[in-house]
MOPAC internal coordinates of N, CA, C and O (Angstrom, degrees):
PM7 1SCF
backbone

  N    0.0000 0     0.00 0     0.00 0    0    0    0
  C    1.4583 1     0.00 0     0.00 0    1    0    0
  C    1.5417 1   106.25 1     0.00 0    2    1    0
  O    1.2310 1   121.01 1   -42.58 1    3    2    1
  N    1.3125 1   115.66 1   137.42 1    3    2    1
  C    1.4725 1   126.24 1   178.63 1    5    3    2
  C    1.5054 1   104.11 1   -97.78 1    6    5    3
  O    1.2310 1   120.57 1   -51.29 1    7    6    5
  N    1.3821 1   116.52 1   128.71 1    7    6    5
  C    1.4084 1   121.89 1   175.77 1    9    7    6
  C    1.5732 1   108.52 1  -116.11 1   10    9    7
  O    1.2310 1   123.97 1   -52.93 1   11   10    9
  N    1.3221 1   109.99 1   127.07 1   11   10    9
  C    1.5155 1   113.66 1  -179.74 1   13   11   10
  C    1.5363 1   106.26 1  -107.32 1   14   13   11
  O    1.2310 1   119.25 1   -54.62 1   15   14   13
  N    1.3251 1   119.04 1   125.38 1   15   14   13
  C    1.3973 1   124.04 1  -174.63 1   17   15   14
  C    1.5805 1   105.87 1  -110.04 1   18   17   15
  O    1.2310 1   122.88 1   -46.92 1   19   18   17
  N    1.3181 1   112.09 1   133.08 1   19   18   17
  C    1.5390 1   117.31 1  -175.50 1   21   19   18
  C    1.5138 1   104.60 1  -115.57 1   22   21   19
  O    1.2310 1   119.79 1   -35.81 1   23   22   21
  N    1.3575 1   118.00 1   144.19 1   23   22   21
  C    1.3867 1   123.96 1   172.52 1   25   23   22
  C    1.5658 1   113.46 1   -74.77 1   26   25   23
  O    1.2310 1   121.74 1   -46.01 1   27   26   25
  N    1.3162 1   114.28 1   133.99 1   27   26   25
  C    1.4184 1   116.42 1   179.22 1   29   27   26
  C    1.5651 1   104.17 1  -121.41 1   30   29   27
  O    1.2310 1   119.01 1   -58.21 1   31   30   29
  N    1.3388 1   119.50 1   121.79 1   31   30   29
  C    1.4317 1   123.02 1  -176.51 1   33   31   30
  C    1.5006 1   112.13 1   -56.07 1   34   33   31
  O    1.2310 1   118.03 1   -33.28 1   35   34   33
  N    1.2291 1   121.36 1   146.72 1   35   34   33
  C    1.4157 1   129.51 1   -15.79 1   37   35   34
  C    1.5125 1   115.99 1   -88.82 1   38   37   35
  O    1.2310 1   117.36 1   -85.14 1   39   38   37
  N    1.2220 1   122.63 1    94.86 1   39   38   37
  C    1.4722 1   127.56 1   172.33 1   41   39   38
  C    1.5634 1   108.33 1    82.86 1   42   41   39
  O    1.2310 1   116.94 1   172.80 1   43   42   41
  N    1.3614 1   123.42 1    -7.20 1   43   42   41
  C    1.4749 1   122.87 1   172.88 1   45   43   42
  C    1.5197 1   110.79 1   -64.20 1   46   45   43
  O    1.2310 1   120.54 1   -32.44 1   47   46   45
  N    1.3160 1   116.57 1   147.56 1   47   46   45
  C    1.4116 1   119.76 1   176.16 1   49   47   46
  C    1.4579 1   108.39 1  -116.36 1   50   49   47
  O    1.2310 1   122.15 1   -42.14 1   51   50   49
  N    1.4489 1   113.50 1   137.86 1   51   50   49
  C    1.4544 1   120.37 1   173.29 1   53   51   50
  C    1.5501 1   106.60 1  -124.85 1   54   53   51
  O    1.2310 1   121.67 1   -22.56 1   55   54   53
  N    1.2809 1   114.41 1   157.44 1   55   54   53
  C    1.4223 1   121.34 1   179.65 1   57   55   54
  C    1.5181 1   107.38 1  -122.24 1   58   57   55
  O    1.2310 1   118.93 1   -81.89 1   59   58   57
  N    1.4167 1   119.65 1    98.11 1   59   58   57
  C    1.4543 1   116.20 1  -173.96 1   61   59   58
  C    1.5368 1   111.80 1   -75.18 1   62   61   59
  O    1.2310 1   118.91 1   169.86 1   63   62   61
  N    1.3368 1   119.69 1   -10.14 1   63   62   61
  C    1.4413 1   119.86 1   178.26 1   65   63   62
  C    1.4939 1   112.07 1   -79.03 1   66   65   63
  O    1.2310 1   118.77 1   139.60 1   67   66   65
  N    1.3377 1   119.94 1   -40.40 1   67   66   65
  C    1.4644 1   119.28 1  -176.61 1   69   67   66
  C    1.4978 1   110.03 1  -100.68 1   70   69   67
  O    1.2310 1   117.55 1   161.91 1   71   70   69
  N    1.2945 1   122.28 1   -18.09 1   71   70   69
  C    1.4675 1   120.33 1   179.87 1   73   71   70
  C    1.5435 1   109.25 1  -139.49 1   74   73   71
  O    1.2310 1   119.79 1  -112.48 1   75   74   73
  N    1.4146 1   118.01 1    67.52 1   75   74   73
  C    1.3100 1   120.16 1  -177.39 1   77   75   74
  C    1.5297 1   117.90 1   -62.72 1   78   77   75
  O    1.2310 1   120.47 1   -40.68 1   79   78   77
  N    1.3253 1   116.70 1   139.32 1   79   78   77
  C    1.4965 1   115.93 1   178.43 1   81   79   78
  C    1.5805 1   107.70 1   -90.07 1   82   81   79
  O    1.2310 1   121.03 1   -18.22 1   83   82   81
  N    1.2868 1   115.64 1   161.78 1   83   82   81
  C    1.5069 1   115.82 1   178.51 1   85   83   82
  C    1.5244 1   111.94 1   -53.02 1   86   85   83
  O    1.2310 1   118.48 1   149.03 1   87   86   85
  N    1.4094 1   120.50 1   -30.97 1   87   86   85
  C    1.3903 1   117.51 1  -179.69 1   89   87   86
  C    1.6150 1   111.27 1   -68.28 1   90   89   87
  O    1.2310 1   119.73 1   142.71 1   91   90   89
  N    1.3054 1   118.12 1   -37.29 1   91   90   89
  C    1.4136 1   119.37 1   176.64 1   93   91   90
  C    1.5257 1   113.32 1   -64.61 1   94   93   91
  O    1.2310 1   122.36 1   137.46 1   95   94   93
  N    1.3917 1   113.09 1   -42.54 1   95   94   93
  C    1.4451 1   119.23 1   179.41 1   97   95   94
  C    1.5810 1   111.22 1   -60.64 1   98   97   95
  O    1.2310 1   122.24 1   140.55 1   99   98   97
  N    1.3667 1   113.31 1   -39.45 1   99   98   97
  C    1.4130 1   119.87 1  -179.59 1  101   99   98
  C    1.6113 1   112.10 1   -67.89 1  102  101   99
  O    1.2310 1   124.58 1   137.53 1  103  102  101
  N    1.3371 1   108.82 1   -42.47 1  103  102  101
  C    1.5414 1   112.66 1   178.23 1  105  103  102
  C    1.4747 1   111.76 1   -63.55 1  106  105  103
  O    1.2310 1   120.17 1   135.73 1  107  106  105
  N    1.3050 1   117.28 1   -44.27 1  107  106  105
  C    1.4926 1   122.97 1  -176.26 1  109  107  106
  C    1.5476 1   107.37 1   -63.83 1  110  109  107
  O    1.2310 1   118.99 1   134.04 1  111  110  109
  N    1.3514 1   119.54 1   -45.96 1  111  110  109
  C    1.4554 1   120.61 1   178.09 1  113  111  110
  C    1.4626 1   115.45 1   -60.92 1  114  113  111
  O    1.2310 1   122.04 1   139.48 1  115  114  113
  N    1.4018 1   113.71 1   -40.52 1  115  114  113
  C    1.4470 1   119.59 1   174.47 1  117  115  114
  C    1.4797 1   114.97 1   -59.37 1  118  117  115
  O    1.2310 1   122.45 1   130.13 1  119  118  117
  N    1.4022 1   112.91 1   -49.87 1  119  118  117
  C    1.5216 1   114.13 1   177.34 1  121  119  118
  C    1.4968 1   113.24 1   -58.37 1  122  121  119
  O    1.2310 1   117.55 1   141.07 1  123  122  121
  N    1.2561 1   122.27 1   -38.93 1  123  122  121
  C    1.4144 1   127.28 1  -179.34 1  125  123  122
  C    1.5088 1   109.62 1   -66.79 1  126  125  123
  O    1.2310 1   119.33 1   142.84 1  127  126  125
  N    1.2851 1   118.88 1   -37.16 1  127  126  125
  C    1.4020 1   121.90 1  -177.82 1  129  127  126
  C    1.5207 1   114.74 1   -79.04 1  130  129  127
  O    1.2310 1   119.04 1   166.70 1  131  130  129
  N    1.3193 1   119.43 1   -13.30 1  131  130  129
  C    1.4913 1   125.36 1  -173.61 1  133  131  130
  C    1.5613 1   103.18 1   -70.02 1  134  133  131
  O    1.2310 1   121.63 1   -31.67 1  135  134  133
  N    1.3416 1   114.49 1   148.33 1  135  134  133
  C    1.3739 1   116.77 1   168.90 1  137  135  134
  C    1.5578 1   115.78 1   -67.69 1  138  137  135
  O    1.2310 1   119.52 1   -22.39 1  139  138  137
  N    1.2578 1   118.52 1   157.61 1  139  138  137
  C    1.4252 1   117.40 1  -174.58 1  141  139  138
  C    1.5114 1   114.99 1   -53.12 1  142  141  139
  O    1.2310 1   118.09 1   136.29 1  143  142  141
  N    1.3077 1   121.25 1   -43.71 1  143  142  141
  C    1.4532 1   123.24 1   178.10 1  145  143  142
  C    1.4817 1   113.73 1   -58.89 1  146  145  143
  O    1.2310 1   120.26 1   140.91 1  147  146  145
  N    1.3140 1   117.11 1   -39.09 1  147  146  145
  C    1.4355 1   121.22 1  -178.21 1  149  147  146
  C    1.5704 1   110.44 1   -73.50 1  150  149  147
  O    1.2310 1   121.61 1   140.49 1  151  150  149
  N    1.3465 1   114.52 1   -39.51 1  151  150  149
  C    1.4468 1   119.10 1   179.81 1  153  151  150
  C    1.5639 1   108.69 1   -66.28 1  154  153  151
  O    1.2310 1   119.82 1   138.85 1  155  154  153
  N    1.3494 1   117.94 1   -41.15 1  155  154  153
  C    1.4864 1   120.61 1   173.48 1  157  155  154
  C    1.5348 1   111.56 1   -57.18 1  158  157  155
  O    1.2310 1   120.13 1   131.98 1  159  158  157
  N    1.3037 1   117.35 1   -48.02 1  159  158  157
  C    1.4793 1   121.32 1   178.89 1  161  159  158
  C    1.5569 1   110.58 1   -55.10 1  162  161  159
  O    1.2310 1   121.43 1   134.21 1  163  162  161
  N    1.3792 1   114.86 1   -45.79 1  163  162  161
  C    1.3954 1   120.30 1   176.34 1  165  163  162
  C    1.5494 1   114.06 1   -57.53 1  166  165  163
  O    1.2310 1   123.09 1   132.33 1  167  166  165
  N    1.2978 1   111.68 1   -47.67 1  167  166  165
  C    1.4850 1   117.34 1  -179.42 1  169  167  166
  C    1.5000 1   113.62 1   -66.59 1  170  169  167
  O    1.2310 1   120.58 1   149.52 1  171  170  169
  N    1.3469 1   116.50 1   -30.48 1  171  170  169
  C    1.4502 1   118.81 1   179.12 1  173  171  170
  C    1.5408 1   108.71 1   -65.36 1  174  173  171
  O    1.2310 1   122.20 1   139.28 1  175  174  173
  N    1.3886 1   113.38 1   -40.72 1  175  174  173
  C    1.5125 1   118.40 1   179.98 1  177  175  174
  C    1.4708 1   110.02 1   -63.06 1  178  177  175
  O    1.2310 1   120.99 1   137.78 1  179  178  177
  N    1.3560 1   115.71 1   -42.22 1  179  178  177
  C    1.5009 1   122.83 1   179.94 1  181  179  178
  C    1.5333 1   111.04 1   -57.34 1  182  181  179
  O    1.2310 1   122.99 1   130.78 1  183  182  181
  N    1.3568 1   111.88 1   -49.22 1  183  182  181
  C    1.4960 1   120.65 1  -177.28 1  185  183  182
  C    1.5514 1   110.44 1   -69.44 1  186  185  183
  O    1.2310 1   119.56 1   154.37 1  187  186  185
  N    1.3607 1   118.44 1   -25.63 1  187  186  185
  C    1.4216 1   123.00 1  -176.99 1  189  187  186
  C    1.5590 1   107.34 1   -77.22 1  190  189  187
  O    1.2310 1   119.12 1   160.13 1  191  190  189
  N    1.3495 1   119.28 1   -19.87 1  191  190  189
  C    1.4068 1   122.30 1  -174.20 1  193  191  190
  C    1.5658 1   103.43 1   -87.03 1  194  193  191
  O    1.2310 1   119.10 1   -54.18 1  195  194  193
  N    1.3027 1   119.31 1   125.82 1  195  194  193
  C    1.5010 1   120.64 1  -176.58 1  197  195  194
  C    1.4888 1   110.90 1   -61.93 1  198  197  195
  O    1.2310 1   120.24 1   131.73 1  199  198  197
  N    1.3465 1   117.15 1   -48.27 1  199  198  197
  C    1.4603 1   116.70 1  -176.96 1  201  199  198
  C    1.4788 1   113.67 1   -64.09 1  202  201  199
  O    1.2310 1   118.84 1   141.00 1  203  202  201
  N    1.2620 1   119.82 1   -39.00 1  203  202  201
  C    1.4709 1   125.97 1   177.07 1  205  203  202
  C    1.6042 1   111.73 1   -64.75 1  206  205  203
  O    1.2310 1   122.88 1   132.61 1  207  206  205
  N    1.3116 1   112.08 1   -47.39 1  207  206  205
  C    1.4361 1   118.46 1   174.27 1  209  207  206
  C    1.5630 1   113.77 1   -54.93 1  210  209  207
  O    1.2310 1   121.65 1   136.76 1  211  210  209
  N    1.3640 1   114.44 1   -43.24 1  211  210  209
  C    1.4635 1   115.80 1  -175.84 1  213  211  210
  C    1.6209 1   104.19 1   -70.97 1  214  213  211
  O    1.2310 1   118.12 1   144.26 1  215  214  213
  N    1.1996 1   121.18 1   -35.74 1  215  214  213
  C    1.4384 1   120.87 1  -178.75 1  217  215  214
  C    1.5585 1   108.88 1   -66.95 1  218  217  215
  O    1.2310 1   120.94 1   139.62 1  219  218  217
  N    1.2842 1   115.81 1   -40.38 1  219  218  217
  C    1.5595 1   119.55 1   175.10 1  221  219  218
  C    1.4561 1   109.12 1   -62.12 1  222  221  219
  O    1.2310 1   119.06 1   136.83 1  223  222  221
  N    1.3243 1   119.40 1   -43.17 1  223  222  221
  C    1.4781 1   117.99 1   178.04 1  225  223  222
  C    1.4127 1   112.30 1   -61.22 1  226  225  223
  O    1.2310 1   119.39 1   138.59 1  227  226  225
  N    1.3010 1   118.76 1   -41.41 1  227  226  225
  C    1.4912 1   122.39 1  -178.85 1  229  227  226
  C    1.5846 1   107.58 1   -65.83 1  230  229  227
  O    1.2310 1   119.75 1   142.12 1  231  230  229
  N    1.2547 1   118.08 1   -37.88 1  231  230  229
  C    1.4628 1   119.44 1   179.57 1  233  231  230
  C    1.4938 1   110.69 1   -64.79 1  234  233  231
  O    1.2310 1   120.40 1   136.55 1  235  234  233
  N    1.3494 1   116.85 1   -43.45 1  235  234  233
  C    1.4384 1   124.82 1  -177.46 1  237  235  234
  C    1.5810 1   108.68 1   -68.10 1  238  237  235
  O    1.2310 1   119.90 1   140.89 1  239  238  237
  N    1.3332 1   117.79 1   -39.11 1  239  238  237
  C    1.4451 1   121.72 1   173.68 1  241  239  238
  C    1.5231 1   111.62 1   -59.95 1  242  241  239
  O    1.2310 1   120.79 1   132.66 1  243  242  241
  N    1.3507 1   116.09 1   -47.34 1  243  242  241
  C    1.4412 1   118.74 1  -179.93 1  245  243  242
  C    1.4645 1   111.35 1   -62.97 1  246  245  243
  O    1.2310 1   119.09 1   135.06 1  247  246  245
  N    1.3672 1   119.34 1   -44.94 1  247  246  245
  C    1.4271 1   125.93 1   175.09 1  249  247  246
  C    1.5746 1   113.81 1   -53.45 1  250  249  247
  O    1.2310 1   122.31 1   130.69 1  251  250  249
  N    1.2808 1   113.17 1   -49.31 1  251  250  249
  C    1.4532 1   117.35 1   177.11 1  253  251  250
  C    1.4853 1   112.54 1   -57.87 1  254  253  251
  O    1.2310 1   120.69 1   130.39 1  255  254  253
  N    1.3051 1   116.28 1   -49.61 1  255  254  253
  C    1.5698 1   124.56 1  -178.71 1  257  255  254
  C    1.4541 1   106.45 1   -59.11 1  258  257  255
  O    1.2310 1   119.27 1   134.44 1  259  258  257
  N    1.3617 1   118.99 1   -45.56 1  259  258  257
  C    1.5254 1   120.22 1   178.72 1  261  259  258
  C    1.4895 1   113.26 1   -60.73 1  262  261  259
  O    1.2310 1   121.29 1   136.23 1  263  262  261
  N    1.3354 1   115.14 1   -43.77 1  263  262  261
  C    1.4993 1   121.80 1   179.59 1  265  263  262
  C    1.4567 1   112.12 1   -62.55 1  266  265  263
  O    1.2310 1   118.73 1   142.89 1  267  266  265
  N    1.2890 1   120.03 1   -37.11 1  267  266  265
  C    1.4369 1   125.02 1  -175.89 1  269  267  266
  C    1.4975 1   114.75 1   -98.58 1  270  269  267
  O    1.2310 1   120.30 1  -173.71 1  271  270  269
  N    1.4050 1   117.03 1     6.29 1  271  270  269
  C    1.4186 1   117.49 1   178.47 1  273  271  270
  C    1.5488 1   117.05 1   -68.22 1  274  273  271
  O    1.2310 1   119.53 1   165.45 1  275  274  273
  N    1.3270 1   118.49 1   -14.55 1  275  274  273
  C    1.4675 1   116.58 1   176.43 1  277  275  274
  C    1.5552 1   111.22 1   -98.14 1  278  277  275
  O    1.2310 1   120.40 1  -173.25 1  279  278  277
  N    1.3512 1   116.83 1     6.75 1  279  278  277
  C    1.4928 1   115.47 1   178.60 1  281  279  278
  C    1.4994 1   109.35 1   -78.37 1  282  281  279
  O    1.2310 1   120.94 1   -27.09 1  283  282  281
  N    1.3165 1   115.80 1   152.91 1  283  282  281
  C    1.4247 1   123.68 1  -178.99 1  285  283  282
  C    1.6262 1   110.88 1   -64.37 1  286  285  283
  O    1.2310 1   118.51 1   -35.05 1  287  286  285
  N    1.1941 1   120.45 1   144.95 1  287  286  285
  C    1.5098 1   120.70 1  -178.18 1  289  287  286
  C    1.4884 1   106.16 1  -121.30 1  290  289  287
  O    1.2310 1   122.13 1   -22.09 1  291  290  289
  N    1.4807 1   113.53 1   157.91 1  291  290  289
  C    1.3198 1   123.08 1   174.21 1  293  291  290
  C    1.4644 1   113.06 1  -119.46 1  294  293  291
  O    1.2310 1   116.56 1   -25.24 1  295  294  293
  N    1.3618 1   124.15 1   154.76 1  295  294  293
  C    1.4382 1   119.14 1   176.02 1  297  295  294
  C    1.5492 1   112.15 1   -67.81 1  298  297  295
  O    1.2310 1   120.41 1   -30.66 1  299  298  297
  N    1.2607 1   116.83 1   149.34 1  299  298  297
  C    1.4846 1   118.91 1  -177.71 1  301  299  298
  C    1.5361 1   107.06 1   -62.29 1  302  301  299
  O    1.2310 1   118.17 1   142.97 1  303  302  301
  N    1.3260 1   121.08 1   -37.03 1  303  302  301
  C    1.4517 1   119.32 1  -178.29 1  305  303  302
  C    1.4638 1   112.10 1   -61.83 1  306  305  303
  O    1.2310 1   118.90 1   142.49 1  307  306  305
  N    1.2202 1   119.70 1   -37.51 1  307  306  305
  C    1.4732 1   124.91 1   179.35 1  309  307  306
  C    1.5365 1   111.71 1   -67.03 1  310  309  307
  O    1.2310 1   119.41 1   147.27 1  311  310  309
  N    1.3861 1   118.74 1   -32.73 1  311  310  309
  C    1.4481 1   122.95 1   176.06 1  313  311  310
  C    1.4816 1   107.52 1   -73.35 1  314  313  311
  O    1.2310 1   118.95 1   137.58 1  315  314  313
  N    1.2639 1   119.61 1   -42.42 1  315  314  313
  C    1.4934 1   123.50 1  -178.50 1  317  315  314
  C    1.5024 1   108.49 1   -66.62 1  318  317  315
  O    1.2310 1   119.87 1   139.26 1  319  318  317
  N    1.3087 1   117.84 1   -40.74 1  319  318  317
  C    1.5063 1   118.43 1  -179.35 1  321  319  318
  C    1.5774 1   107.78 1   -63.97 1  322  321  319
  O    1.2310 1   119.71 1   138.06 1  323  322  321
  N    1.2873 1   118.17 1   -41.94 1  323  322  321
  C    1.4918 1   123.75 1   179.64 1  325  323  322
  C    1.5549 1   108.65 1   -60.76 1  326  325  323
  O    1.2310 1   120.98 1   137.88 1  327  326  325
  N    1.3187 1   115.72 1   -42.12 1  327  326  325
  C    1.4784 1   115.40 1   176.96 1  329  327  326
  C    1.5048 1   113.29 1   -68.59 1  330  329  327
  O    1.2310 1   119.69 1   142.59 1  331  330  329
  N    1.2756 1   118.20 1   -37.41 1  331  330  329
  C    1.4913 1   120.53 1   176.47 1  333  331  330
  C    1.5722 1   111.70 1   -61.45 1  334  333  331
  O    1.2310 1   121.36 1   143.82 1  335  334  333
  N    1.3102 1   115.00 1   -36.18 1  335  334  333
  C    1.4338 1   119.59 1  -176.01 1  337  335  334
  C    1.5904 1   110.63 1   -71.05 1  338  337  335
  O    1.2310 1   121.31 1   153.44 1  339  338  337
  N    1.3222 1   115.10 1   -26.56 1  339  338  337
  C    1.4840 1   119.60 1  -179.45 1  341  339  338
  C    1.4582 1   116.34 1   -73.24 1  342  341  339
  O    1.2310 1   120.10 1   180.00 1  343  342  341

């Protein structure tokens, strides 16, 4: 499970994933109930905001790392040697 922690002023930490507040639940339900066009408009605004986009990119990076965590790995030296041979 991936847990995203958000800072809540002043310095308090809340975790909306494991202990959602009524506001988070309401927002989530509202987003799910929106027609696709309205949801897309909302997401366009989120992506246009630099801070929100960076947070989304971090979440996607963490999700990808988590999904791939069970894949076999190779030592970097072996990969570099293979590249040199090509």
